[in-house]
LUMSE-487421 format. One record per atom (N, C-alpha, C): z, x, y; residue number from 0. Coordinates in nm, 3 decimals, m for minus. Layout:
(rec (Z, X, Y), NUM) ...
This chain:
(rec (m3.245, m0.584, 1.434), 0) (rec (m3.141, m0.473, 1.382), 0) (rec (m3.052, m0.545, 1.291), 0) (rec (m3.057, m0.522, 1.161), 1) (rec (m2.981, m0.591, 1.062), 1) (rec (m2.832, m0.531, 1.053), 1) (rec (m2.829, m0.395, 1.072), 2) (rec (m2.692, m0.338, 1.053), 2) (rec (m2.693, m0.216, 1.134), 2) (rec (m2.563, m0.182, 1.182), 3) (rec (m2.542, m0.081, 1.275), 3) (rec (m2.477, 0.033, 1.186), 3) (rec (m2.545, 0.149, 1.171), 4) (rec (m2.487, 0.259, 1.093), 4) (rec (m2.417, 0.370, 1.180), 4) (rec (m2.337, 0.435, 1.117), 5) (rec (m2.258, 0.544, 1.185), 5) (rec (m2.348, 0.641, 1.242), 5) (rec (m2.461, 0.671, 1.176), 6) (rec (m2.554, 0.767, 1.232), 6) (rec (m2.616, 0.708, 1.367), 6) (rec (m2.641, 0.577, 1.359), 7) (rec (m2.707, 0.507, 1.489), 7) (rec (m2.611, 0.511, 1.607), 7) (rec (m2.478, 0.496, 1.567), 8) (rec (m2.377, 0.486, 1.671), 8) (rec (m2.354, 0.619, 1.731), 8) (rec (m2.349, 0.725, 1.635), 9) (rec (m2.334, 0.864, 1.694), 9) (rec (m2.450, 0.907, 1.785), 9) (rec (m2.574, 0.871, 1.741), 10) (rec (m2.687, 0.907, 1.829), 10) (rec (m2.687, 0.833, 1.961), 10) (rec (m2.650, 0.708, 1.952), 11) (rec (m2.642, 0.619, 2.071), 11) (rec (m2.526, 0.690, 2.180), 11) (rec (m2.425, 0.714, 2.122), 12) (rec (m2.332, 0.776, 2.207), 12) (rec (m2.367, 0.903, 2.272), 12) (rec (m2.448, 0.992, 2.198), 13) (rec (m2.483, 1.116, 2.245), 13) (rec (m2.590, 1.088, 2.356), 13) (rec (m2.683, 0.999, 2.343), 14) (rec (m2.792, 0.958, 2.436), 14) (rec (m2.721, 0.904, 2.558), 14) (rec (m2.631, 0.822, 2.544), 15) (rec (m2.576, 0.763, 2.662), 15) (rec (m2.483, 0.865, 2.736), 15) (rec (m2.427, 0.972, 2.673), 16) (rec (m2.356, 1.067, 2.738), 16) (rec (m2.448, 1.152, 2.829), 16) (rec (m2.563, 1.161, 2.793), 17) (rec (m2.664, 1.236, 2.862), 17) (rec (m2.683, 1.178, 2.995), 17) (rec (m2.662, 1.038, 3.019), 18) (rec (m2.695, 0.972, 3.143), 18) (rec (m2.566, 0.925, 3.208), 18) (rec (m2.456, 0.999, 3.178), 19) (rec (m2.336, 0.966, 3.253), 19) (rec (m2.227, 0.877, 3.195), 19) (rec (m2.261, 0.825, 3.070), 20) (rec (m2.159, 0.732, 3.019), 20) (rec (m2.049, 0.811, 2.948), 20) (rec (m1.939, 0.745, 2.944), 21) (rec (m1.812, 0.795, 2.875), 21) (rec (m1.796, 0.721, 2.745), 21) (rec (m1.735, 0.782, 2.641), 22) (rec (m1.701, 0.724, 2.523), 22) (rec (m1.563, 0.754, 2.480), 22) (rec (m1.502, 0.655, 2.425), 23) (rec (m1.368, 0.674, 2.378), 23) (rec (m1.345, 0.601, 2.235), 23) (rec (m1.258, 0.665, 2.161), 24) (rec (m1.221, 0.598, 2.035), 24) (rec (m1.122, 0.506, 2.057), 24) (rec (m1.113, 0.394, 1.984), 25) (rec (m1.004, 0.290, 1.986), 25) (rec (m0.920, 0.319, 1.874), 25) (rec (m0.796, 0.359, 1.883), 26) (rec (m0.700, 0.411, 1.788), 26) (rec (m0.600, 0.304, 1.752), 26) (rec (m0.562, 0.278, 1.622), 27) (rec (m0.449, 0.196, 1.588), 27) (rec (m0.320, 0.270, 1.603), 27) (rec (m0.237, 0.242, 1.705), 28) (rec (m0.118, 0.317, 1.725), 28) (rec (m0.024, 0.324, 1.607), 28) (rec (m0.022, 0.223, 1.517), 29) (rec (0.074, 0.234, 1.407), 29) (rec (0.015, 0.325, 1.287), 29) (rec (m0.106, 0.341, 1.279), 30) (rec (m0.171, 0.426, 1.174), 30) (rec (m0.229, 0.565, 1.226), 30) (rec (m0.270, 0.557, 1.347), 31) (rec (m0.340, 0.670, 1.404), 31) (rec (m0.487, 0.674, 1.366), 31) (rec (m0.532, 0.569, 1.293), 32) (rec (m0.668, 0.560, 1.254), 32) (rec (m0.769, 0.517, 1.353), 32) (rec (m0.878, 0.564, 1.363), 33) (rec (m0.987, 0.508, 1.454), 33) (rec (m1.036, 0.381, 1.400), 33) (rec (m1.026, 0.279, 1.479), 34) (rec (m1.062, 0.146, 1.446), 34) (rec (m1.185, 0.083, 1.523), 34) (rec (m1.231, 0.168, 1.628), 35) (rec (m1.342, 0.126, 1.701), 35) (rec (m1.382, 0.224, 1.803), 35) (rec (m1.491, 0.184, 1.878), 36) (rec (m1.535, 0.281, 1.983), 36) (rec (m1.578, 0.194, 2.099), 36) (rec (m1.577, 0.259, 2.214), 37) (rec (m1.620, 0.191, 2.344), 37) (rec (m1.711, 0.304, 2.420), 37) (rec (m1.811, 0.246, 2.475), 38) (rec (m1.894, 0.332, 2.559), 38) (rec (m1.927, 0.266, 2.683), 38) (rec (m1.906, 0.339, 2.803), 39) (rec (m1.923, 0.270, 2.927), 39) (rec (m1.940, 0.361, 3.045), 39) (rec (m1.977, 0.311, 3.156), 40) (rec (m1.998, 0.382, 3.288), 40) (rec (m1.929, 0.310, 3.389), 40) (rec (m1.828, 0.369, 3.455), 41) (rec (m1.760, 0.304, 3.571), 41) (rec (m1.828, 0.323, 3.701), 41) (rec (m1.863, 0.223, 3.755), 42) (rec (m1.914, 0.228, 3.887), 42) (rec (m1.877, 0.093, 3.953), 42) (rec (m1.936, 0.039, 4.062), 43) (rec (m1.901, m0.099, 4.133), 43) (rec (m1.929, m0.190, 4.030), 43) (rec (m2.043, m0.184, 3.956), 44) (rec (m2.062, m0.262, 3.842), 44) (rec (m2.051, m0.176, 3.724), 44) (rec (m1.950, m0.200, 3.636), 45) (rec (m1.926, m0.127, 3.513), 45) (rec (m2.018, m0.176, 3.420), 45) (rec (m2.088, m0.075, 3.350), 46) (rec (m2.174, m0.108, 3.244), 46) (rec (m2.102, m0.072, 3.113), 46) (rec (m2.079, m0.180, 3.047), 47) (rec (m2.012, m0.169, 2.900), 47) (rec (m2.119, m0.167, 2.800), 47) (rec (m2.149, m0.043, 2.763), 48) (rec (m2.266, m0.027, 2.671), 48) (rec (m2.237, m0.072, 2.522), 48) (rec (m2.107, m0.044, 2.491), 49) (rec (m2.067, m0.067, 2.349), 49) (rec (m1.917, m0.079, 2.338), 49) (rec (m1.886, m0.186, 2.263), 50) (rec (m1.741, m0.218, 2.215), 50) (rec (m1.752, m0.260, 2.076), 50) (rec (m1.716, m0.171, 1.997), 51) (rec (m1.724, m0.210, 1.854), 51) (rec (m1.595, m0.185, 1.779), 51) (rec (m1.558, m0.290, 1.690), 52) (rec (m1.440, m0.267, 1.612), 52) (rec (m1.479, m0.264, 1.476), 52) (rec (m1.391, m0.212, 1.382), 53) (rec (m1.405, m0.213, 1.236), 53) (rec (m1.427, m0.364, 1.199), 53) (rec (m1.520, m0.397, 1.119), 54) (rec (m1.542, m0.535, 1.078), 54) (rec (m1.433, m0.605, 1.015), 54) (rec (m1.347, m0.533, 0.951), 55) (rec (m1.236, m0.592, 0.879), 55) (rec (m1.126, m0.639, 0.985), 55) (rec (m1.135, m0.598, 1.101), 56) (rec (m1.041, m0.627, 1.206), 56) (rec (m1.090, m0.746, 1.299), 56) (rec (m1.209, m0.784, 1.288), 57) (rec (m1.270, m0.881, 1.378), 57) (rec (m1.220, m1.023, 1.337), 57) (rec (m1.209, m1.112, 1.443), 58) (rec (m1.169, m1.243, 1.414), 58) (rec (m1.016, m1.268, 1.431), 58) (rec (m0.945, m1.162, 1.471), 59) (rec (m0.795, m1.160, 1.468), 59) (rec (m0.737, m1.145, 1.615), 59) (rec (m0.829, m1.158, 1.715), 60) (rec (m0.790, m1.145, 1.853), 60) (rec (m0.778, m1.001, 1.906), 60) (rec (m0.797, m0.900, 1.827), 61) (rec (m0.780, m0.761, 1.869), 61) (rec (m0.886, m0.723, 1.968), 61) (rec (m1.015, m0.767, 1.930), 62) (rec (m1.125, m0.748, 2.035), 62) (rec (m1.098, m0.788, 2.165), 62) (rec (m1.047, m0.920, 2.174), 63) (rec (m1.010, m0.966, 2.309), 63) (rec (m0.903, m0.904, 2.368), 63) (rec (m0.802, m0.858, 2.303), 64) (rec (m0.703, m0.783, 2.369), 64) (rec (m0.748, m0.647, 2.421), 64) (rec (m0.826, m0.579, 2.333), 65) (rec (m0.881, m0.454, 2.395), 65) (rec (m0.972, m0.482, 2.500), 65) (rec (m1.061, m0.574, 2.502), 66) (rec (m1.139, m0.601, 2.619), 66) (rec (m1.059, m0.624, 2.742), 66) (rec (m0.963, m0.707, 2.725), 67) (rec (m0.871, m0.736, 2.846), 67) (rec (m0.820, m0.611, 2.911), 67) (rec (m0.775, m0.511, 2.817), 68) (rec (m0.719, m0.379, 2.871), 68) (rec (m0.838, m0.300, 2.948), 68) (rec (m0.957, m0.312, 2.884), 69) (rec (m1.066, m0.246, 2.943), 69) (rec (m1.086, m0.315, 3.090), 69) (rec (m1.100, m0.442, 3.094), 70) (rec (m1.127, m0.511, 3.213), 70) (rec (m1.013, m0.481, 3.334), 70) (rec (m0.885, m0.469, 3.280), 71) (rec (m0.778, m0.440, 3.370), 71) (rec (m0.805, m0.288, 3.430), 71) (rec (m0.847, m0.212, 3.339), 72) (rec (m0.872, m0.074, 3.388), 72) (rec (m0.982, m0.075, 3.496), 72) (rec (m1.088, m0.147, 3.468), 73) (rec (m1.205, m0.154, 3.553), 73) (rec (m1.179, m0.221, 3.685), 73) (rec (m1.092, m0.316, 3.684), 74) (rec (m1.049, m0.383, 3.814), 74) (rec (m0.949, m0.291, 3.897), 74) (rec (m0.863, m0.214, 3.810), 75) (rec (m0.787, m0.122, 3.892), 75) (rec (m0.848, m0.005, 3.952), 75) (rec (m0.978, 0.015, 3.906), 76) (rec (m1.060, 0.132, 3.952), 76) (rec (m1.168, 0.068, 4.065), 76) (rec (m1.136, m0.046, 4.112), 77) (rec (m1.206, m0.120, 4.220), 77) (rec (m1.351, m0.168, 4.175), 77) (rec (m1.364, m0.181, 4.040), 78) (rec (m1.498, m0.231, 4.008), 78) (rec (m1.516, m0.385, 4.052), 78) (rec (m1.636, m0.429, 4.075), 79) (rec (m1.638, m0.569, 4.128), 79) (rec (m1.700, m0.663, 4.006), 79) (rec (m1.755, m0.604, 3.915), 80) (rec (m1.818, m0.682, 3.797), 80) (rec (m1.828, m0.594, 3.679), 80) (rec (m1.862, m0.645, 3.555), 81) (rec (m1.883, m0.586, 3.443), 81) (rec (m2.016, m0.648, 3.388), 81) (rec (m2.103, m0.561, 3.341), 82) (rec (m2.227, m0.593, 3.288), 82) (rec (m2.230, m0.545, 3.136), 82) (rec (m2.283, m0.630, 3.049), 83) (rec (m2.315, m0.597, 2.914), 83) (rec (m2.448, m0.650, 2.878), 83) (rec (m2.526, m0.594, 2.783), 84) (rec (m2.633, m0.641, 2.725), 84) (rec (m2.614, m0.663, 2.579), 84) (rec (m2.637, m0.791, 2.534), 85) (rec (m2.608, m0.815, 2.399), 85) (rec (m2.739, m0.842, 2.320), 85) (rec (m2.754, m0.767, 2.219), 86) (rec (m2.882, m0.764, 2.145), 86) (rec (m2.888, m0.900, 2.061), 86) (rec (m3.000, m0.967, 2.076), 87) (rec (m3.024, m1.102, 1.999), 87) (rec (m3.046, m1.080, 1.851), 87) (rec (m3.118, m0.975, 1.815), 88) (rec (m3.152, m0.957, 1.679), 88) (rec (m3.052, m0.911, 1.583), 88) (rec (m2.938, m0.855, 1.642), 89) (rec (m2.831, m0.794, 1.550), 89) (rec (m2.770, m0.923, 1.486), 89) (rec (m2.753, m0.901, 1.348), 90) (rec (m2.692, m1.017, 1.268), 90) (rec (m2.550, m1.058, 1.307), 90) (rec (m2.480, m0.974, 1.377), 91) (rec (m2.345, m1.014, 1.407), 91) (rec (m2.344, m1.034, 1.562), 91) (rec (m2.449, m1.092, 1.618), 92) (rec (m2.462, m1.127, 1.764), 92) (rec (m2.334, m1.178, 1.810), 92) (rec (m2.294, m1.114, 1.924), 93) (rec (m2.155, m1.138, 1.978), 93) (rec (m2.159, m1.223, 2.111), 93) (rec (m2.262, m1.297, 2.137), 94) (rec (m2.273, m1.382, 2.265), 94) (rec (m2.153, m1.473, 2.274), 94) (rec (m2.120, m1.535, 2.167), 95) (rec (m2.003, m1.630, 2.171), 95) (rec (m1.865, m1.553, 2.212), 95) (rec (m1.851, m1.434, 2.154), 96) (rec (m1.731, m1.365, 2.189), 96) (rec (m1.726, m1.331, 2.331), 96) (rec (m1.842, m1.287, 2.392), 97) (rec (m1.846, m1.254, 2.543), 97) (rec (m1.834, m1.368, 2.627), 97) (rec (m1.879, m1.480, 2.584), 98) (rec (m1.869, m1.609, 2.669), 98) (rec (m1.721, m1.644, 2.667), 98) (rec (m1.648, m1.621, 2.560), 99) (rec (m1.512, m1.649, 2.551), 99) (rec (m1.423, m1.564, 2.644), 99) (rec (m1.489, m1.437, 2.683), 100) (rec (m1.411, m1.350, 2.762), 100) (rec (m1.454, m1.368, 2.900), 100) (rec (m1.545, m1.494, 2.935), 101) (rec (m1.578, m1.513, 3.076), 101) (rec (m1.710, m1.472, 3.123), 101) (rec (m1.784, m1.408, 3.035), 102) (rec (m1.918, m1.359, 3.081), 102) (rec (m2.017, m1.472, 3.083), 102) (rec (m2.125, m1.452, 3.158), 103) (rec (m2.224, m1.555, 3.166), 103) (rec (m2.364, m1.478, 3.153), 103) (rec (m2.457, m1.540, 3.084), 104) (rec (m2.582, m1.489, 3.055), 104) (rec (m2.662, m1.501, 3.195), 104) (rec (m2.718, m1.393, 3.241), 105) (rec (m2.791, m1.396, 3.374), 105) (rec (m2.934, m1.336, 3.359), 105) (rec (m2.983, m1.349, 3.245), 106) (rec (m3.123, m1.299, 3.222), 106) (rec (m3.146, m1.229, 3.084), 106) (rec (m3.252, m1.185, 3.063), 107) (rec (m3.285, m1.120, 2.945), 107) (rec (m3.359, m0.965, 2.981), 107) (rec (m3.351, m0.890, 2.874), 108) (rec (m3.411, m0.753, 2.907), 108) (rec (m3.452, m0.718, 2.761), 108) (rec (m3.524, m0.604, 2.761), 109) (rec (m3.571, m0.538, 2.620), 109) (rec (m3.514, m0.400, 2.628), 109) (rec (m3.433, m0.359, 2.525), 110) (rec (m3.377, m0.229, 2.509), 110) (rec (m3.466, m0.152, 2.405), 110) (rec (m3.467, m0.029, 2.446), 111) (rec (m3.540, 0.069, 2.351), 111) (rec (m3.439, 0.157, 2.287), 111) (rec (m3.409, 0.142, 2.163), 112) (rec (m3.317, 0.228, 2.081), 112) (rec (m3.392, 0.312, 1.981), 112) (rec (m3.407, 0.427, 2.017), 113) (rec (m3.474, 0.519, 1.934), 113) (rec (m3.596, 0.473, 1.884), 113) (rec (m3.674, 0.423, 1.968), 114) (rec (m3.802, 0.378, 1.939), 114) (rec (m3.826, 0.230, 1.886), 114) (rec (m3.719, 0.158, 1.871), 115) (rec (m3.721, 0.026, 1.834), 115) (rec (m3.681, m0.061, 1.950), 115) (rec (m3.762, m0.157, 1.980), 116) (rec (m3.741, m0.259, 2.086), 116) (rec (m3.656, m0.367, 2.020), 116) (rec (m3.567, m0.410, 2.118), 117) (rec (m3.474, m0.526, 2.079), 117) (rec (m3.454, m0.610, 2.208), 117) (rec (m3.472, m0.745, 2.187), 118) (rec (m3.445, m0.839, 2.291), 118) (rec (m3.292, m0.852, 2.310), 118) (rec (m3.254, m0.854, 2.443), 119) (rec (m3.113, m0.875, 2.467), 119) (rec (m3.075, m0.966, 2.585), 119) (rec (m2.968, m1.032, 2.583), 120) (rec (m2.909, m1.102, 2.695), 120) (rec (m2.842, m1.021, 2.793), 120) (rec (m2.870, m1.038, 2.914), 121) (rec (m2.782, m0.963, 3.022), 121) (rec (m2.666, m1.054, 3.053), 121) (rec (m2.552, m1.000, 3.038), 122) (rec (m2.441, m1.089, 3.068), 122) (rec (m2.335, m1.021, 3.171), 122) (rec (m2.299, m1.102, 3.262), 123) (rec (m2.205, m1.036, 3.366), 123) (rec (m2.083, m1.117, 3.389), 123) (rec (m1.987, m1.054, 3.445), 124) (rec (m1.857, m1.117, 3.480), 124) (rec (m1.802, m1.052, 3.603), 124) (rec (m1.778, m1.139, 3.699), 125) (rec (m1.720, m1.092, 3.822), 125) (rec (m1.565, m1.073, 3.799), 125) (rec (m1.516, m0.961, 3.859), 126) (rec (m1.380, m0.924, 3.850), 126) (rec (m1.292, m0.973, 3.970), 126) 
Protein backbone atom coordinates (compact mmCIF):
# COMPACT_ATOMS: atom_id res chain seq x y z
CA UNK A 1 0.00 0.00 0.00
CA UNK A 2 1.76 3.12 -1.16
CA UNK A 3 -0.68 5.77 0.02
CA UNK A 4 -3.71 6.07 2.26
CA UNK A 5 -6.56 7.95 0.61
CA UNK A 6 -9.52 9.65 2.29
CA UNK A 7 -11.83 7.19 0.50
CA UNK A 8 -9.87 4.25 1.90
CA UNK A 9 -10.03 5.64 5.45
CA UNK A 10 -13.77 6.33 5.23
CA UNK A 11 -14.45 2.82 3.94
CA UNK A 12 -12.23 1.33 6.66
CA UNK A 13 -14.04 3.25 9.42
CA UNK A 14 -17.42 2.13 8.09
CA UNK A 15 -16.31 -1.52 7.93
CA UNK A 16 -14.83 -1.43 11.44
CA UNK A 17 -18.00 0.22 12.78
CA UNK A 18 -19.97 -2.79 11.59
CA UNK A 19 -17.93 -5.02 13.93
CA UNK A 20 -18.15 -2.83 17.02
CA UNK A 21 -15.27 -0.39 16.67
CA UNK A 22 -15.61 3.27 17.63
CA UNK A 23 -14.12 6.15 15.69
CA UNK A 24 -13.29 9.66 16.75
CA UNK A 25 -11.87 12.75 15.12
CA UNK A 26 -8.79 14.35 16.62
CA UNK A 27 -9.43 18.09 16.78
CA UNK A 28 -6.92 20.93 17.14
CA UNK A 29 -8.37 22.89 20.06
CA UNK A 30 -6.87 26.18 18.86
CA UNK A 31 -8.34 26.03 15.33
CA UNK A 32 -11.21 23.57 15.59
CA UNK A 33 -9.82 21.72 12.58
CA UNK A 34 -9.75 17.95 12.28
CA UNK A 35 -6.09 16.89 12.34
CA UNK A 36 -6.47 13.13 12.62
CA UNK A 37 -8.64 10.13 13.32
CA UNK A 38 -8.62 7.23 15.72
CA UNK A 39 -10.44 3.89 15.42
CA UNK A 40 -10.53 1.47 18.35
CA UNK A 41 -12.43 -1.15 20.32
CA UNK A 42 -12.24 -1.08 24.12
CA UNK A 43 -12.16 -4.51 25.76
CA UNK A 44 -9.70 -6.14 28.18
CA UNK A 45 -7.28 -5.97 25.26
CA UNK A 46 -7.94 -2.69 23.48
CA UNK A 47 -7.55 -3.02 19.72
CA UNK A 48 -6.25 0.24 18.27
CA UNK A 49 -7.06 -0.17 14.60
CA UNK A 50 -6.06 3.27 13.40
CA UNK A 51 -4.34 6.36 14.76
CA UNK A 52 -3.61 8.77 11.96
CA UNK A 53 -2.50 12.40 11.98
CA UNK A 54 -2.20 14.96 9.23
CA UNK A 55 1.23 14.34 7.68
CA UNK A 56 2.24 17.97 8.15
CA UNK A 57 1.97 17.51 11.92
CA UNK A 58 4.02 14.35 12.21
CA UNK A 59 7.44 14.37 13.84
CA UNK A 60 6.54 17.10 16.36
CA UNK A 61 5.56 14.95 19.36
CA UNK A 62 1.83 15.38 18.82
CA UNK A 63 1.25 11.71 17.93
CA UNK A 64 2.99 10.61 21.12
CA UNK A 65 0.90 13.02 23.21
CA UNK A 66 -2.33 11.83 21.60
CA UNK A 67 -1.36 8.20 22.07
CA UNK A 68 -0.52 8.80 25.75
CA UNK A 69 -4.00 10.30 26.30
CA UNK A 70 -5.52 7.27 24.55
CA UNK A 71 -3.46 4.91 26.72
CA UNK A 72 -4.54 6.75 29.86
CA UNK A 73 -8.21 6.38 28.86
CA UNK A 74 -7.72 2.65 28.16
CA UNK A 75 -6.06 2.11 31.55
CA UNK A 76 -8.77 4.07 33.37
CA UNK A 77 -11.33 1.77 31.71
CA UNK A 78 -9.48 -1.26 33.17
CA UNK A 79 -7.89 -2.45 29.93
CA UNK A 80 -4.94 -4.79 30.49
CA UNK A 81 -3.13 -4.26 27.21
CA UNK A 82 -3.30 -2.55 23.82
CA UNK A 83 -2.85 -4.32 20.47
CA UNK A 84 -2.07 -2.76 17.13
CA UNK A 85 -1.30 -4.29 13.74
CA UNK A 86 1.26 -2.28 11.78
CA UNK A 87 1.21 -2.81 8.01
CA UNK A 88 4.67 -3.55 6.63
CA UNK A 89 4.08 -2.43 3.04
CA UNK A 90 2.83 1.08 3.84
CA UNK A 91 5.48 3.61 2.81
CA UNK A 92 5.09 5.45 6.14
CA UNK A 93 5.50 2.29 8.22
CA UNK A 94 5.19 3.32 11.86
CA UNK A 95 6.90 0.42 13.66
CA UNK A 96 9.55 2.76 15.10
CA UNK A 97 6.91 5.13 16.44
CA UNK A 98 5.10 2.29 18.21
CA UNK A 99 8.31 0.84 19.64
CA UNK A 100 9.01 4.30 21.08
CA UNK A 101 5.60 4.11 22.79
CA UNK A 102 6.61 0.85 24.49
CA UNK A 103 5.05 -1.68 22.10
CA UNK A 104 6.74 -4.97 21.25
CA UNK A 105 6.31 -7.06 18.13
CA UNK A 106 4.72 -10.39 19.05
CA UNK A 107 4.11 -11.98 15.69
CA UNK A 108 2.84 -11.32 12.23
CA UNK A 109 -0.53 -11.46 10.52
CA UNK A 110 -2.05 -10.83 7.13
CA UNK A 111 -4.79 -8.23 6.87
CA UNK A 112 -7.41 -8.11 4.13
CA UNK A 113 -8.37 -4.55 3.26
CA UNK A 114 -11.01 -4.42 0.59
CA UNK A 115 -9.58 -7.45 -1.22
CA UNK A 116 -5.91 -6.45 -0.86
CA UNK A 117 -3.73 -8.61 1.36
CA UNK A 118 -1.13 -6.81 3.49
CA UNK A 119 1.49 -8.28 5.82
CA UNK A 120 1.50 -6.69 9.27
CA UNK A 121 3.32 -6.93 12.57
CA UNK A 122 1.21 -7.65 15.65
CA UNK A 123 2.38 -5.32 18.40
CA UNK A 124 1.22 -5.27 22.03
CA UNK A 125 1.81 -3.25 25.15
CA UNK A 126 0.82 -4.21 28.69
CA UNK A 127 -0.81 -1.46 30.72
